[in-house]
C-alpha positions in Angstrom: -12.6 8.7 7.7 -13.1 11.8 5.3 -10.4 13.8 7.1 -7.0 13.7 5.4 -4.2 12.3 7.6 -1.3 14.1 6.0 1.4 11.8 4.7 0.1 8.8 6.7 -2.0 5.6 6.2 -5.4 5.7 7.9 -6.6 7.4 11.1 -6.9 4.9 13.9 -10.2 4.4 15.4 -9.2 6.5 18.4 -6.2 9.1 18.5 -3.4 6.9 20.2 -1.0 8.6 22.6 2.6 8.7 21.5 4.4 5.4 22.5 6.7 5.4 25.4 10.4 5.2 25.0 10.5 1.3 25.4 8.0 0.9 22.5 9.9 2.6 19.9 13.4 2.7 18.3 15.4 5.4 16.7 16.2 4.5 13.2 18.5 6.4 10.6 17.5 7.5 7.2 19.5 5.4 4.4 18.0 7.1 1.5 15.2 9.3 0.1 13.5 8.9 -3.3 11.4 11.8 -4.5 8.9 10.6 -7.2 7.4 14.0 -7.4 7.6 17.1 -5.3 4.9 15.9 -3.1 5.4 12.0 -3.3 8.5 10.4 -1.5 10.0 7.2 -0.3 12.3 6.9 2.6 14.5 4.1 3.6 15.5 3.5 7.2 17.6 1.1 9.3 15.6 -1.6 10.9 15.7 -2.8 14.4 16.2 -6.6 14.4 13.3 -7.1 16.6 10.8 -5.3 14.5 8.4 -7.8 12.9 5.5 -7.3 10.4 3.2 -9.2 8.1 3.3 -7.7 4.4 0.3 -5.2 4.3 1.0 -4.1 7.8 1.5 -0.5 8.9 3.8 1.1 11.4 3.8 4.4 13.3 6.5 6.9 12.6 7.8 9.8 14.7 9.5 12.8 13.8 11.1 15.0 16.6 10.8 18.9 16.6 9.7 22.0 18.4 6.8 20.8 20.8 8.0 17.1 20.8 7.5 14.3 18.3 4.5 14.1 15.8 3.4 10.5 15.0 1.7 9.1 11.8 0.9 5.8 10.4 2.4 4.3 7.4 2.1 1.1 5.4 5.5 -0.8 5.2 6.7 -0.9 1.6 9.8 -3.2 2.1 9.8 -7.0 2.2 9.4 -8.8 5.5 12.9 -10.2 5.0 14.6 -6.9 4.1 17.3 -5.4 6.5 15.7 -2.1 6.0 12.3 -0.5 6.4 10.9 1.6 3.6 7.8 3.8 3.5 5.9 5.8 0.8 4.5 9.1 1.7 2.4 12.0 0.6 3.4 15.5 1.5 0.5 17.8 2.6 1.1 21.5 2.6 1.1 22.9 6.1 0.9 19.4 7.8 2.8 19.1 11.0 4.3 15.8 10.1 4.7 16.6 6.6 6.6 19.8 7.2 9.3 17.8 9.2 9.3 14.9 6.8 9.9 17.4 3.7 13.3 18.5 5.4 14.4 15.0 6.2 18.0 14.2 4.9 20.1 11.1 4.9 21.5 10.3 8.3 18.8 12.0 10.3 16.7 10.1 12.8 12.9 8.7 12.5 11.2 7.1 15.4 9.8 3.8 14.7 7.2 2.1 17.0 8.1 -1.4 17.6 4.4 -2.8 16.9 3.0 -3.2 13.4 -0.7 -3.1 12.8 -3.4 -3.8 10.2 -5.8 -6.2 8.4 -4.8 -5.8 4.8 -3.1 -9.1 4.8 -3.2 -12.4 2.9 -4.5 -14.3 5.9 -7.8 -12.3 5.5 -8.5 -14.0 2.1 -9.8 -17.4 1.3 -7.7 -19.4 -1.5 -8.3 -18.3 -4.9 -6.8 -18.2 -8.4 -6.4 -14.4 -9.1 -5.2 -11.8 -6.5 -6.4 -8.4 -7.5 -4.6 -5.4 -5.8 -6.5 -2.1 -6.5 -4.7 1.0 -5.2 -5.0 4.7 -5.5 -2.2 7.1 -5.0 0.1 6.1 -2.2 -2.3 3.2 -1.4 -0.1 1.3 -3.5 2.5 1.0 -0.5 1.3 -2.1 1.2 1.1 -4.0 -2.1 4.6 -3.5 -3.0 5.4 -5.3 0.3 3.0 -8.1 -0.6 4.4 -8.5 -4.0 7.8 -9.0 -2.5 6.6 -12.2 -0.5 7.7 -15.1 -2.7 4.9 -17.4 -1.5 2.3 -15.0 -3.1 3.6 -15.9 -6.4 3.1 -19.6 -5.7 -0.4 -19.3 -4.0 -1.9 -17.5 -7.0 -2.1 -18.0 -10.8 -2.5 -14.4 -11.6 -1.3 -11.1 -9.6 -3.2 -8.1 -11.2 -1.9 -4.7 -9.9 -4.2 -1.7 -10.7 -2.4 1.6 -9.6 -4.7 4.8 -10.2 -2.8 8.1 -10.0 -3.6 11.7 -11.4 -0.3 12.1 -13.1 2.1 9.6 -14.7 4.9 10.7 -12.6 3.1 9.5 -9.5 3.2 5.7 -10.7 5.6 4.7 -8.1 7.4 1.6 -8.0 6.3 0.6 -11.3 9.6 -0.4 -12.6 10.5 -2.4 -9.5 7.2 -4.3 -9.5 7.7 -5.4 -13.2 11.3 -6.4 -12.5 10.5 -8.7 -9.7 10.3 -11.8 -11.8 14.0 -11.1 -12.8 15.1 -11.6 -9.2 16.3 -15.0 -8.0 13.5 -15.5 -5.3 10.8 -15.1 -7.9 12.3 -17.4 -10.7 9.9 -20.2 -11.6 7.0 -18.5 -10.0 3.7 -19.9 -10.6 1.8 -16.6 -11.0 1.7 -14.3 -13.9 1.8 -10.6 -13.5 -0.2 -7.9 -15.1 0.5 -4.2 -14.1 -2.3 -1.8 -15.2 -1.6 1.9 -14.8 -4.5 4.3 -14.6 -3.7 8.0 -15.0 -6.7 10.3 -14.7 -5.6 13.7 -15.3 -3.1 13.4 -18.3 -4.9 11.9 -21.2 -3.0 9.6 -23.4 -0.4 8.7 -21.0 -2.2 5.4 -20.2 -4.6 3.2 -21.7 -7.3 3.8 -18.8 -8.1 7.2 -17.6 -11.3 6.7 -15.4 -11.5 6.1 -11.7 -11.3 2.5 -10.9 -15.0 2.1 -9.7 -16.1 3.3 -13.1 -13.6 0.9 -14.9 -15.1 -2.0 -13.1 -18.6 -1.0 -13.5 -18.4 -0.8 -17.4 -16.1 -3.8 -17.9 -12.9 -1.9 -19.0 -10.9 -3.1 -15.9 -11.6 -6.7 -16.6 -10.8 -6.4 -20.3 -7.4 -4.7 -19.5 -6.6 -7.6 -17.1 -8.0 -10.1 -19.5 -9.8 -12.1 -16.9 -13.1 -11.7 -15.1 -13.4 -10.7 -11.5 -15.8 -13.2 -9.8 -16.4 -14.6 -6.5 -15.1 -18.1 -7.3 -11.6 -17.0 -8.5 -10.9 -13.4 -7.5 -9.5 -12.3 -4.3 -9.4 -8.5 -4.0 -7.4 -6.2 -1.8 -8.2 -2.4 -1.7 -6.1 0.4 -0.5 -6.8 4.2 -1.2 -9.1 6.8 -0.8 -12.3 6.1 1.2 -14.7 7.1 -1.5 -13.0 4.6 -4.0 -13.0 2.0 -1.2 -16.7 2.5 -0.4 -17.7 2.3 -4.2 -15.7 -0.8 -4.6 -17.1 -2.5 -1.5 -20.6 -2.0 -2.8 -19.6 -3.3 -6.4 -17.7 -6.4 -5.2 -20.5 -7.2 -2.6 -23.1 -7.1 -5.2 -20.8 -9.9 -7.1 -21.1 -12.0 -3.9 -17.6 -11.2 -2.6 -17.4 -10.9 1.2 -14.8 -9.6 3.8 -13.5 -11.9 6.4 -15.9 -12.5 9.5 -15.5 -14.2 12.8 -12.2 -16.1 11.6 -13.6 -17.1 8.2 -11.5 -15.9 5.3 -13.3 -13.8 2.7 -12.9 -12.7 -0.8 -11.9 -9.1 -0.2 -10.0 -6.9 2.3 -9.7 -3.2 2.5 -7.6 -0.4 4.1 -8.2 3.2 3.9 -5.8 6.1 3.3 -7.1 9.4 4.5 
């Protein structure tokens, strides 16, 4: 899991062959938003038969010389949206990234009809507080989860922690904070806490250390204003594998467990790279 998969979500357990024509649809690029020179969001048309659970990822294909190149990406859009949206990191020299960087509105992106993943709320037992811990573009699936109205009724607190190197990489911050102004979320039970972490630009955020360090020394819980314990906390982690490995150990030491044999747990993980 230590090899970077450019601009994608995580490397599948085994390299999958490109899906056949009956397994994908050709979608059109509706818009492109560039957060930074190497971080962008693309919005696509959506085949009406495409279904996913917030937290899932889909495989995208880009045509070019030598055939299509496929990569997995988390879905950022809501399950009820008429479009599909994805957050991507561009890696210099990457076969997929090179094609992605030249995309324009109206171009075609192939989307496999199936969606995948275990970073979904059905992996978690009922609880009071939902912690969403992300690094970099690992925020993507959490945006989709936060756009699900039921999440705001099932929990008392939604705590979003997004760790990036530079402030400009805090994608979707304004959109997340504005959710409660939308009609779907008025009267929601949950309170939202968005905690930005910026590690390489001192002074741009209150917190500047890696998430595992912030959890270890108590600063993360202090910023959230609530303890992270097995009884109340349900934790979802998405980001680089080193962060995920450290957090898994720290959370396990606090008594949290992942789902097993159909028994929901207190934490769920997805790795980028």
